TORKOL-4160 file (C-alpha; in steps of 0.2 Angstrom, whole numbers, padded with zeros to 4 digits, m for minus):
344
<pt num="1" X="0086" Y="0039" Z="0102"/>
<pt num="2" X="0101" Y="0039" Z="0091"/>
<pt num="3" X="0097" Y="0025" Z="0078"/>
<pt num="4" X="0079" Y="0019" Z="0077"/>
<pt num="5" X="0083" Y="0005" Z="0064"/>
<pt num="6" X="0088" Y="m0009" Z="0076"/>
<pt num="7" X="0071" Y="m0007" Z="0086"/>
<pt num="8" X="0061" Y="m0005" Z="0070"/>
<pt num="9" X="0069" Y="m0020" Z="0062"/>
<pt num="10" X="0062" Y="m0032" Z="0075"/>
<pt num="11" X="0046" Y="m0023" Z="0078"/>
<pt num="12" X="0030" Y="m0033" Z="0072"/>
<pt num="13" X="0021" Y="m0022" Z="0059"/>
<pt num="14" X="0006" Y="m0021" Z="0048"/>
<pt num="15" X="0006" Y="m0012" Z="0031"/>
<pt num="16" X="m0010" Y="m0005" Z="0023"/>
<pt num="17" X="m0004" Y="0003" Z="0008"/>
<pt num="18" X="0007" Y="m0007" Z="m0003"/>
<pt num="19" X="0005" Y="m0012" Z="m0021"/>
<pt num="20" X="0006" Y="m0030" Z="m0028"/>
<pt num="21" X="0017" Y="m0027" Z="m0044"/>
<pt num="22" X="0025" Y="m0012" Z="m0036"/>
<pt num="23" X="0032" Y="m0023" Z="m0023"/>
<pt num="24" X="0042" Y="m0034" Z="m0035"/>
<pt num="25" X="0061" Y="m0033" Z="m0029"/>
<pt num="26" X="0074" Y="m0030" Z="m0042"/>
<pt num="27" X="0078" Y="m0049" Z="m0042"/>
<pt num="28" X="0060" Y="m0053" Z="m0046"/>
<pt num="29" X="0058" Y="m0040" Z="m0059"/>
<pt num="30" X="0074" Y="m0045" Z="m0068"/>
<pt num="31" X="0068" Y="m0063" Z="m0068"/>
<pt num="32" X="0052" Y="m0058" Z="m0075"/>
<pt num="33" X="0060" Y="m0048" Z="m0088"/>
<pt num="34" X="0071" Y="m0062" Z="m0093"/>
<pt num="35" X="0056" Y="m0073" Z="m0095"/>
<pt num="36" X="0048" Y="m0060" Z="m0107"/>
<pt num="37" X="0063" Y="m0053" Z="m0117"/>
<pt num="38" X="0051" Y="m0042" Z="m0128"/>
<pt num="39" X="0050" Y="m0030" Z="m0114"/>
<pt num="40" X="0060" Y="m0014" Z="m0112"/>
<pt num="41" X="0063" Y="m0017" Z="m0093"/>
<pt num="42" X="0081" Y="m0021" Z="m0089"/>
<pt num="43" X="0086" Y="m0039" Z="m0085"/>
<pt num="44" X="0100" Y="m0033" Z="m0074"/>
<pt num="45" X="0095" Y="m0029" Z="m0056"/>
<pt num="46" X="0108" Y="m0016" Z="m0055"/>
<pt num="47" X="0102" Y="m0007" Z="m0070"/>
<pt num="48" X="0084" Y="m0006" Z="m0063"/>
<pt num="49" X="0090" Y="0008" Z="m0050"/>
<pt num="50" X="0092" Y="0020" Z="m0065"/>
<pt num="51" X="0076" Y="0013" Z="m0073"/>
<pt num="52" X="0066" Y="0017" Z="m0057"/>
<pt num="53" X="0072" Y="0035" Z="m0057"/>
<pt num="54" X="0056" Y="0045" Z="m0060"/>
<pt num="55" X="0055" Y="0063" Z="m0067"/>
<pt num="56" X="0037" Y="0065" Z="m0061"/>
<pt num="57" X="0021" Y="0055" Z="m0057"/>
<pt num="58" X="0016" Y="0053" Z="m0075"/>
<pt num="59" X="0033" Y="0045" Z="m0078"/>
<pt num="60" X="0031" Y="0034" Z="m0063"/>
<pt num="61" X="0015" Y="0027" Z="m0070"/>
<pt num="62" X="0023" Y="0024" Z="m0087"/>
<pt num="63" X="0037" Y="0014" Z="m0079"/>
<pt num="64" X="0025" Y="0005" Z="m0067"/>
<pt num="65" X="0014" Y="m0001" Z="m0081"/>
<pt num="66" X="0030" Y="m0008" Z="m0090"/>
<pt num="67" X="0033" Y="m0019" Z="m0075"/>
<pt num="68" X="0014" Y="m0024" Z="m0074"/>
<pt num="69" X="0017" Y="m0030" Z="m0092"/>
<pt num="70" X="0029" Y="m0043" Z="m0086"/>
<pt num="71" X="0016" Y="m0052" Z="m0076"/>
<pt num="72" X="0008" Y="m0062" Z="m0090"/>
<pt num="73" X="0004" Y="m0080" Z="m0083"/>
<pt num="74" X="m0003" Y="m0087" Z="m0067"/>
<pt num="75" X="0014" Y="m0093" Z="m0064"/>
<pt num="76" X="0021" Y="m0076" Z="m0064"/>
<pt num="77" X="0007" Y="m0070" Z="m0053"/>
<pt num="78" X="0011" Y="m0084" Z="m0040"/>
<pt num="79" X="0030" Y="m0081" Z="m0040"/>
<pt num="80" X="0027" Y="m0062" Z="m0038"/>
<pt num="81" X="0015" Y="m0063" Z="m0024"/>
<pt num="82" X="0025" Y="m0076" Z="m0014"/>
<pt num="83" X="0041" Y="m0067" Z="m0016"/>
<pt num="84" X="0033" Y="m0051" Z="m0010"/>
<pt num="85" X="0027" Y="m0060" Z="0006"/>
<pt num="86" X="0045" Y="m0066" Z="0008"/>
<pt num="87" X="0052" Y="m0048" Z="0008"/>
<pt num="88" X="0038" Y="m0043" Z="0020"/>
<pt num="89" X="0043" Y="m0058" Z="0032"/>
<pt num="90" X="0061" Y="m0051" Z="0032"/>
<pt num="91" X="0055" Y="m0035" Z="0039"/>
<pt num="92" X="0044" Y="m0043" Z="0053"/>
<pt num="93" X="0028" Y="m0037" Z="0044"/>
<pt num="94" X="0015" Y="m0049" Z="0051"/>
<pt num="95" X="m0001" Y="m0043" Z="0041"/>
<pt num="96" X="m0002" Y="m0033" Z="0025"/>
<pt num="97" X="m0017" Y="m0028" Z="0014"/>
<pt num="98" X="m0009" Y="m0029" Z="m0003"/>
<pt num="99" X="m0017" Y="m0018" Z="m0017"/>
<pt num="100" X="m0020" Y="m0029" Z="m0032"/>
<pt num="101" X="m0025" Y="m0023" Z="m0049"/>
<pt num="102" X="m0033" Y="m0038" Z="m0057"/>
<pt num="103" X="m0039" Y="m0028" Z="m0073"/>
<pt num="104" X="m0021" Y="m0025" Z="m0078"/>
<pt num="105" X="m0018" Y="m0044" Z="m0078"/>
<pt num="106" X="m0034" Y="m0051" Z="m0085"/>
<pt num="107" X="m0034" Y="m0039" Z="m0099"/>
<pt num="108" X="m0016" Y="m0045" Z="m0104"/>
<pt num="109" X="m0024" Y="m0063" Z="m0106"/>
<pt num="110" X="m0021" Y="m0071" Z="m0089"/>
<pt num="111" X="m0037" Y="m0081" Z="m0086"/>
<pt num="112" X="m0048" Y="m0074" Z="m0072"/>
<pt num="113" X="m0049" Y="m0090" Z="m0062"/>
<pt num="114" X="m0031" Y="m0093" Z="m0065"/>
<pt num="115" X="m0027" Y="m0076" Z="m0058"/>
<pt num="116" X="m0037" Y="m0079" Z="m0042"/>
<pt num="117" X="m0030" Y="m0096" Z="m0039"/>
<pt num="118" X="m0013" Y="m0089" Z="m0041"/>
<pt num="119" X="m0014" Y="m0075" Z="m0028"/>
<pt num="120" X="m0024" Y="m0087" Z="m0016"/>
<pt num="121" X="m0011" Y="m0101" Z="m0017"/>
<pt num="122" X="0003" Y="m0088" Z="m0013"/>
<pt num="123" X="m0007" Y="m0081" Z="0001"/>
<pt num="124" X="m0010" Y="m0098" Z="0010"/>
<pt num="125" X="0008" Y="m0103" Z="0007"/>
<pt num="126" X="0014" Y="m0086" Z="0014"/>
<pt num="127" X="0004" Y="m0088" Z="0030"/>
<pt num="128" X="0009" Y="m0106" Z="0032"/>
<pt num="129" X="0028" Y="m0105" Z="0028"/>
<pt num="130" X="0032" Y="m0087" Z="0032"/>
<pt num="131" X="0020" Y="m0082" Z="0045"/>
<pt num="132" X="0014" Y="m0067" Z="0035"/>
<pt num="133" X="m0005" Y="m0064" Z="0034"/>
<pt num="134" X="m0010" Y="m0056" Z="0017"/>
<pt num="135" X="m0027" Y="m0049" Z="0012"/>
<pt num="136" X="m0032" Y="m0041" Z="m0004"/>
<pt num="137" X="m0038" Y="m0024" Z="m0010"/>
<pt num="138" X="m0044" Y="m0025" Z="m0028"/>
<pt num="139" X="m0040" Y="m0008" Z="m0036"/>
<pt num="140" X="m0047" Y="0001" Z="m0051"/>
<pt num="141" X="m0033" Y="0008" Z="m0062"/>
<pt num="142" X="m0040" Y="0026" Z="m0064"/>
<pt num="143" X="m0031" Y="0029" Z="m0080"/>
<pt num="144" X="m0040" Y="0015" Z="m0088"/>
<pt num="145" X="m0057" Y="0023" Z="m0086"/>
<pt num="146" X="m0074" Y="0017" Z="m0081"/>
<pt num="147" X="m0072" Y="0001" Z="m0091"/>
<pt num="148" X="m0059" Y="m0005" Z="m0079"/>
<pt num="149" X="m0070" Y="0000" Z="m0064"/>
<pt num="150" X="m0084" Y="m0011" Z="m0071"/>
<pt num="151" X="m0072" Y="m0025" Z="m0074"/>
<pt num="152" X="m0064" Y="m0024" Z="m0057"/>
<pt num="153" X="m0080" Y="m0024" Z="m0047"/>
<pt num="154" X="m0086" Y="m0039" Z="m0058"/>
<pt num="155" X="m0071" Y="m0049" Z="m0054"/>
<pt num="156" X="m0073" Y="m0044" Z="m0036"/>
<pt num="157" X="m0091" Y="m0050" Z="m0035"/>
<pt num="158" X="m0090" Y="m0065" Z="m0047"/>
<pt num="159" X="m0073" Y="m0072" Z="m0043"/>
<pt num="160" X="m0071" Y="m0066" Z="m0025"/>
<pt num="161" X="m0056" Y="m0074" Z="m0017"/>
<pt num="162" X="m0056" Y="m0078" Z="0001"/>
<pt num="163" X="m0043" Y="m0065" Z="0005"/>
<pt num="164" X="m0052" Y="m0050" Z="m0002"/>
<pt num="165" X="m0057" Y="m0037" Z="0010"/>
<pt num="166" X="m0057" Y="m0020" Z="0002"/>
<pt num="167" X="m0060" Y="m0010" Z="m0014"/>
<pt num="168" X="m0049" Y="0004" Z="m0020"/>
<pt num="169" X="m0045" Y="0017" Z="m0034"/>
<pt num="170" X="m0027" Y="0021" Z="m0039"/>
<pt num="171" X="m0017" Y="0028" Z="m0054"/>
<pt num="172" X="m0017" Y="0047" Z="m0058"/>
<pt num="173" X="m0028" Y="0059" Z="m0049"/>
<pt num="174" X="m0027" Y="0074" Z="m0061"/>
<pt num="175" X="m0041" Y="0072" Z="m0074"/>
<pt num="176" X="m0049" Y="0057" Z="m0065"/>
<pt num="177" X="m0063" Y="0063" Z="m0054"/>
<pt num="178" X="m0067" Y="0052" Z="m0039"/>
<pt num="179" X="m0087" Y="0054" Z="m0040"/>
<pt num="180" X="m0088" Y="0045" Z="m0057"/>
<pt num="181" X="m0083" Y="0029" Z="m0049"/>
<pt num="182" X="m0097" Y="0030" Z="m0036"/>
<pt num="183" X="m0108" Y="0016" Z="m0044"/>
<pt num="184" X="m0094" Y="0004" Z="m0043"/>
<pt num="185" X="m0089" Y="0008" Z="m0025"/>
<pt num="186" X="m0108" Y="0006" Z="m0021"/>
<pt num="187" X="m0108" Y="m0011" Z="m0028"/>
<pt num="188" X="m0092" Y="m0016" Z="m0019"/>
<pt num="189" X="m0098" Y="m0009" Z="m0002"/>
<pt num="190" X="m0115" Y="m0019" Z="m0005"/>
<pt num="191" X="m0104" Y="m0035" Z="m0006"/>
<pt num="192" X="m0096" Y="m0031" Z="0011"/>
<pt num="193" X="m0080" Y="m0024" Z="0005"/>
<pt num="194" X="m0072" Y="m0009" Z="0013"/>
<pt num="195" X="m0068" Y="0007" Z="0003"/>
<pt num="196" X="m0050" Y="0013" Z="0002"/>
<pt num="197" X="m0047" Y="0025" Z="m0013"/>
<pt num="198" X="m0032" Y="0035" Z="m0016"/>
<pt num="199" X="m0035" Y="0054" Z="m0015"/>
<pt num="200" X="m0026" Y="0070" Z="m0012"/>
<pt num="201" X="m0009" Y="0064" Z="m0017"/>
<pt num="202" X="m0006" Y="0075" Z="m0032"/>
<pt num="203" X="m0022" Y="0085" Z="m0031"/>
<pt num="204" X="m0030" Y="0096" Z="m0018"/>
<pt num="205" X="m0041" Y="0092" Z="m0003"/>
<pt num="206" X="m0057" Y="0092" Z="m0013"/>
<pt num="207" X="m0052" Y="0076" Z="m0020"/>
<pt num="208" X="m0052" Y="0069" Z="m0003"/>
<pt num="209" X="m0069" Y="0076" Z="0001"/>
<pt num="210" X="m0075" Y="0068" Z="m0015"/>
<pt num="211" X="m0068" Y="0051" Z="m0009"/>
<pt num="212" X="m0076" Y="0053" Z="0007"/>
<pt num="213" X="m0093" Y="0058" Z="0001"/>
<pt num="214" X="m0095" Y="0049" Z="m0016"/>
<pt num="215" X="m0085" Y="0034" Z="m0012"/>
<pt num="216" X="m0088" Y="0032" Z="0007"/>
<pt num="217" X="m0070" Y="0030" Z="0010"/>
<pt num="218" X="m0065" Y="0022" Z="0026"/>
<pt num="219" X="m0047" Y="0026" Z="0024"/>
<pt num="220" X="m0038" Y="0037" Z="0012"/>
<pt num="221" X="m0023" Y="0032" Z="0002"/>
<pt num="222" X="m0010" Y="0046" Z="0004"/>
<pt num="223" X="m0021" Y="0061" Z="0008"/>
<pt num="224" X="m0006" Y="0072" Z="0007"/>
<pt num="225" X="m0015" Y="0088" Z="0003"/>
<pt num="226" X="m0027" Y="0086" Z="0018"/>
<pt num="227" X="m0016" Y="0098" Z="0028"/>
<pt num="228" X="m0022" Y="0112" Z="0016"/>
<pt num="229" X="m0040" Y="0111" Z="0023"/>
<pt num="230" X="m0042" Y="0113" Z="0042"/>
<pt num="231" X="m0060" Y="0107" Z="0042"/>
<pt num="232" X="m0055" Y="0091" Z="0032"/>
<pt num="233" X="m0042" Y="0087" Z="0045"/>
<pt num="234" X="m0054" Y="0090" Z="0059"/>
<pt num="235" X="m0067" Y="0078" Z="0050"/>
<pt num="236" X="m0053" Y="0065" Z="0048"/>
<pt num="237" X="m0048" Y="0066" Z="0066"/>
<pt num="238" X="m0066" Y="0066" Z="0073"/>
<pt num="239" X="m0071" Y="0051" Z="0063"/>
<pt num="240" X="m0055" Y="0041" Z="0064"/>
<pt num="241" X="m0053" Y="0040" Z="0046"/>
<pt num="242" X="m0035" Y="0035" Z="0044"/>
<pt num="243" X="m0022" Y="0042" Z="0031"/>
<pt num="244" X="m0011" Y="0029" Z="0023"/>
<pt num="245" X="0005" Y="0040" Z="0022"/>
<pt num="246" X="0020" Y="0035" Z="0011"/>
<pt num="247" X="0034" Y="0048" Z="0014"/>
<pt num="248" X="0047" Y="0042" Z="0002"/>
<pt num="249" X="0034" Y="0038" Z="m0012"/>
<pt num="250" X="0028" Y="0056" Z="m0011"/>
<pt num="251" X="0046" Y="0062" Z="m0014"/>
<pt num="252" X="0049" Y="0050" Z="m0028"/>
<pt num="253" X="0034" Y="0055" Z="m0037"/>
<pt num="254" X="0036" Y="0074" Z="m0034"/>
<pt num="255" X="0020" Y="0075" Z="m0024"/>
<pt num="256" X="0030" Y="0083" Z="m0010"/>
<pt num="257" X="0046" Y="0093" Z="m0015"/>
<pt num="258" X="0057" Y="0090" Z="0000"/>
<pt num="259" X="0056" Y="0077" Z="0014"/>
<pt num="260" X="0058" Y="0090" Z="0027"/>
<pt num="261" X="0042" Y="0098" Z="0020"/>
<pt num="262" X="0032" Y="0082" Z="0022"/>
<pt num="263" X="0015" Y="0086" Z="0029"/>
<pt num="264" X="0015" Y="0071" Z="0041"/>
<pt num="265" X="0019" Y="0082" Z="0056"/>
<pt num="266" X="0003" Y="0093" Z="0053"/>
<pt num="267" X="m0007" Y="0077" Z="0051"/>
<pt num="268" X="m0002" Y="0070" Z="0068"/>
<pt num="269" X="m0003" Y="0087" Z="0076"/>
<pt num="270" X="m0021" Y="0088" Z="0070"/>
<pt num="271" X="m0025" Y="0072" Z="0079"/>
<pt num="272" X="m0027" Y="0062" Z="0062"/>
<pt num="273" X="m0025" Y="0043" Z="0063"/>
<pt num="274" X="m0009" Y="0042" Z="0053"/>
<pt num="275" X="m0002" Y="0025" Z="0047"/>
<pt num="276" X="0015" Y="0023" Z="0038"/>
<pt num="277" X="0017" Y="0013" Z="0022"/>
<pt num="278" X="0029" Y="0010" Z="0008"/>
<pt num="279" X="0018" Y="0010" Z="m0007"/>
<pt num="280" X="0029" Y="0003" Z="m0021"/>
<pt num="281" X="0045" Y="0000" Z="m0011"/>
<pt num="282" X="0058" Y="m0007" Z="m0023"/>
<pt num="283" X="0053" Y="0006" Z="m0036"/>
<pt num="284" X="0056" Y="0020" Z="m0023"/>
<pt num="285" X="0072" Y="0012" Z="m0016"/>
<pt num="286" X="0064" Y="0009" Z="0001"/>
<pt num="287" X="0055" Y="m0003" Z="0012"/>
<pt num="288" X="0043" Y="m0002" Z="0027"/>
<pt num="289" X="0057" Y="m0002" Z="0040"/>
<pt num="290" X="0065" Y="0013" Z="0031"/>
<pt num="291" X="0048" Y="0022" Z="0031"/>
<pt num="292" X="0046" Y="0020" Z="0049"/>
<pt num="293" X="0064" Y="0027" Z="0052"/>
<pt num="294" X="0059" Y="0042" Z="0041"/>
<pt num="295" X="0043" Y="0045" Z="0051"/>
<pt num="296" X="0052" Y="0043" Z="0067"/>
<pt num="297" X="0064" Y="0057" Z="0063"/>
<pt num="298" X="0051" Y="0069" Z="0056"/>
<pt num="299" X="0040" Y="0066" Z="0071"/>
<pt num="300" X="0054" Y="0065" Z="0084"/>
<pt num="301" X="0048" Y="0048" Z="0091"/>
<pt num="302" X="0056" Y="0037" Z="0103"/>
<pt num="303" X="0053" Y="0018" Z="0104"/>
<pt num="304" X="0036" Y="0019" Z="0112"/>
<pt num="305" X="0031" Y="0033" Z="0099"/>
<pt num="306" X="0036" Y="0021" Z="0085"/>
<pt num="307" X="0027" Y="0007" Z="0093"/>
<pt num="308" X="0011" Y="0018" Z="0094"/>
<pt num="309" X="0013" Y="0022" Z="0076"/>
<pt num="310" X="0014" Y="0003" Z="0072"/>
<pt num="311" X="m0002" Y="0001" Z="0082"/>
<pt num="312" X="m0011" Y="0014" Z="0072"/>
<pt num="313" X="m0009" Y="0003" Z="0057"/>
<pt num="314" X="m0017" Y="m0012" Z="0067"/>
<pt num="315" X="m0031" Y="m0001" Z="0072"/>
<pt num="316" X="m0035" Y="0005" Z="0055"/>
<pt num="317" X="m0033" Y="m0012" Z="0047"/>
<pt num="318" X="m0047" Y="m0024" Z="0042"/>
<pt num="319" X="m0041" Y="m0037" Z="0053"/>
<pt num="320" X="m0054" Y="m0046" Z="0064"/>
<pt num="321" X="m0055" Y="m0039" Z="0082"/>
<pt num="322" X="m0046" Y="m0055" Z="0089"/>
<pt num="323" X="m0032" Y="m0053" Z="0076"/>
<pt num="324" X="m0030" Y="m0034" Z="0080"/>
<pt num="325" X="m0028" Y="m0038" Z="0099"/>
<pt num="326" X="m0015" Y="m0051" Z="0096"/>
<pt num="327" X="m0005" Y="m0040" Z="0085"/>
<pt num="328" X="m0006" Y="m0025" Z="0096"/>
<pt num="329" X="m0001" Y="m0036" Z="0111"/>
<pt num="330" X="0014" Y="m0043" Z="0101"/>
<pt num="331" X="0019" Y="m0025" Z="0098"/>
<pt num="332" X="0018" Y="m0020" Z="0116"/>
<pt num="333" X="0027" Y="m0036" Z="0122"/>
<pt num="334" X="0041" Y="m0033" Z="0110"/>
<pt num="335" X="0043" Y="m0015" Z="0115"/>
<pt num="336" X="0043" Y="m0018" Z="0134"/>
<pt num="337" X="0056" Y="m0032" Z="0132"/>
<pt num="338" X="0067" Y="m0020" Z="0121"/>
<pt num="339" X="0066" Y="m0006" Z="0134"/>
<pt num="340" X="0070" Y="m0018" Z="0148"/>
<pt num="341" X="0086" Y="m0025" Z="0140"/>
<pt num="342" X="0101" Y="m0017" Z="0149"/>
<pt num="343" X="0111" Y="m0005" Z="0139"/>
<pt num="344" X="0096" Y="0002" Z="0129"/>
């Protein structure tokens, strides 16, 4: 397979690990920055490429939060959300579980009800106008401590939007132990939400074990260090606990030093259910189509292998069974038609 990009571009896809604010395109970030000129974020889309060059994970968090600060009104939230869906539609992403951090917005003064109405209005419009089905993961910003966890679970329970399916934990891992968040995940799980914390991106495999045992994780965000522990890999494979792998992100944040050293190969060889995702795509100069191309090269996949990778995301998603069958069949039909076309 010489160039996977044309096949990937038309491939129906699901994405499970992509952040709401982190998905804002340079055009949208520049527009938001122009609305709020007191921000240090550049208003020139071309200048954002330099601004989004990170020295390490801590610097990434600093830049990320400066973009979060641009989202100050329900109108900002609605604009951002719908435009993210528009970018997804261009990539043939049919379904996405978008990680949303409501605490970062409500503490900046956006009314709670206004925030929920904005994301829900954008979600409904995205499905009706773009054919993109969005669902929400409400995410604790770990750097903000237990107060943010309490607020996030309260918002999830008291103002639960129709699209909310899961509960997560993001931000820095170093110095932010997973077990301390157990009471908040217990409350979210009791309300019927799925557990999808980040773990093992910039810390060792123990963080992943903690996410599994204390937070009852059903999927793991990143899980990069899982390959350091054969027993952990065996556990993930046996229980079909998916890893949400984001190759370019891991390089951009220096979680992995070189793309050729990315552990995705070892994960797949161990039989782990691996999904490919973009994380914060414009900030990392990527998109989901590019991440599939990176994974295809690292794993030496042909079209059917790439299609199977896309079906992994469908399997690991929180779509209803009928929705999973429909999207998996769409992937199969697309692949079969592609391979039957003369000259391919």
